C-alpha positions as CSV (number, residue, x, y, z in Angstrom):
1,X,-18.5,-85.0,-23.7
2,X,-19.7,-85.4,-20.1
3,X,-23.0,-83.6,-19.2
4,X,-21.5,-81.4,-16.6
5,X,-19.2,-79.6,-19.1
6,X,-22.3,-78.3,-21.0
7,X,-23.8,-76.6,-17.9
8,X,-20.5,-74.9,-16.8
9,X,-19.9,-71.3,-17.8
10,X,-16.6,-69.7,-19.0
11,X,-13.7,-69.6,-16.6
12,X,-12.6,-66.0,-15.8
13,X,-9.7,-64.6,-13.9
14,X,-11.2,-62.6,-11.0
15,X,-8.2,-60.3,-10.7
16,X,-8.5,-59.3,-14.3
17,X,-12.3,-58.8,-14.0
18,X,-11.8,-56.7,-10.9
19,X,-9.2,-54.5,-12.6
20,X,-11.4,-54.2,-15.7
21,X,-14.3,-53.0,-13.5
22,X,-12.0,-50.5,-11.8
23,X,-10.8,-49.1,-15.1
24,X,-14.4,-48.7,-16.3
25,X,-15.3,-46.9,-13.1
26,X,-12.3,-44.6,-13.5
27,X,-13.2,-43.9,-17.1
28,X,-16.8,-43.0,-16.1
29,X,-15.5,-40.7,-13.3
30,X,-13.2,-39.0,-15.8
31,X,-16.1,-38.3,-18.1
32,X,-18.1,-36.7,-15.4
33,X,-15.0,-34.6,-14.2
34,X,-14.4,-33.4,-17.8
35,X,-18.0,-32.2,-17.9
36,X,-17.8,-30.6,-14.4
37,X,-14.3,-29.0,-14.6
38,X,-13.4,-28.9,-18.2
39,X,-14.1,-25.3,-18.9
40,X,-11.7,-22.7,-20.4
41,X,-10.5,-19.8,-18.4
42,X,-12.7,-17.5,-20.5
43,X,-15.8,-19.5,-19.7
44,X,-15.0,-19.4,-16.0
45,X,-14.4,-15.7,-16.1
46,X,-17.6,-15.1,-18.0
47,X,-19.6,-17.1,-15.5
48,X,-18.0,-15.3,-12.6
49,X,-18.9,-11.9,-14.2
50,X,-22.5,-13.1,-14.7
51,X,-22.7,-14.2,-11.1
52,X,-21.4,-10.9,-9.9
53,X,-23.9,-9.0,-12.1
54,X,-26.7,-11.1,-10.7
55,X,-25.5,-10.6,-7.1
56,X,-25.2,-6.8,-7.6
57,X,-28.7,-6.6,-9.1
58,X,-30.1,-8.5,-6.2
59,X,-28.3,-6.3,-3.7
60,X,-29.8,-3.2,-5.3
61,X,-33.3,-4.5,-4.7
62,X,-33.0,-4.3,-0.9
63,X,-34.6,-1.3,0.7
64,X,-32.4,-1.0,3.7
65,X,-28.7,-1.6,4.4
66,X,-28.4,-5.3,5.0
67,X,-25.1,-4.9,6.9
68,X,-26.7,-2.7,9.6
69,X,-29.5,-5.3,9.8
70,X,-27.0,-8.1,10.3
71,X,-25.2,-6.1,13.0
72,X,-28.5,-5.5,14.8
73,X,-29.4,-9.2,14.6
74,X,-26.0,-10.2,16.0
75,X,-26.4,-7.9,19.0
76,X,-29.9,-9.3,19.7
77,X,-28.6,-12.9,19.4
78,X,-25.5,-12.3,21.5
79,X,-26.5,-9.9,24.4
80,X,-23.1,-10.5,26.0
81,X,-21.3,-8.3,23.5
């Protein structure tokens, strides 16, 4: 056996390697999407209800009407109106 054959690596098909890498990346993306979006309707509704309760509790803690304050700020920032 010639000495150069011992130093050479395995021959691979680059097209197949590229496709295999793309499949692995898609599989990894699918896993993260399942974690991110894979919730039942009941879980989504429960989370939305919890967010609403939290938002309502926060709104109750303000001392003055925030909408009036926003309107006043808009008038101050836009004197043309």
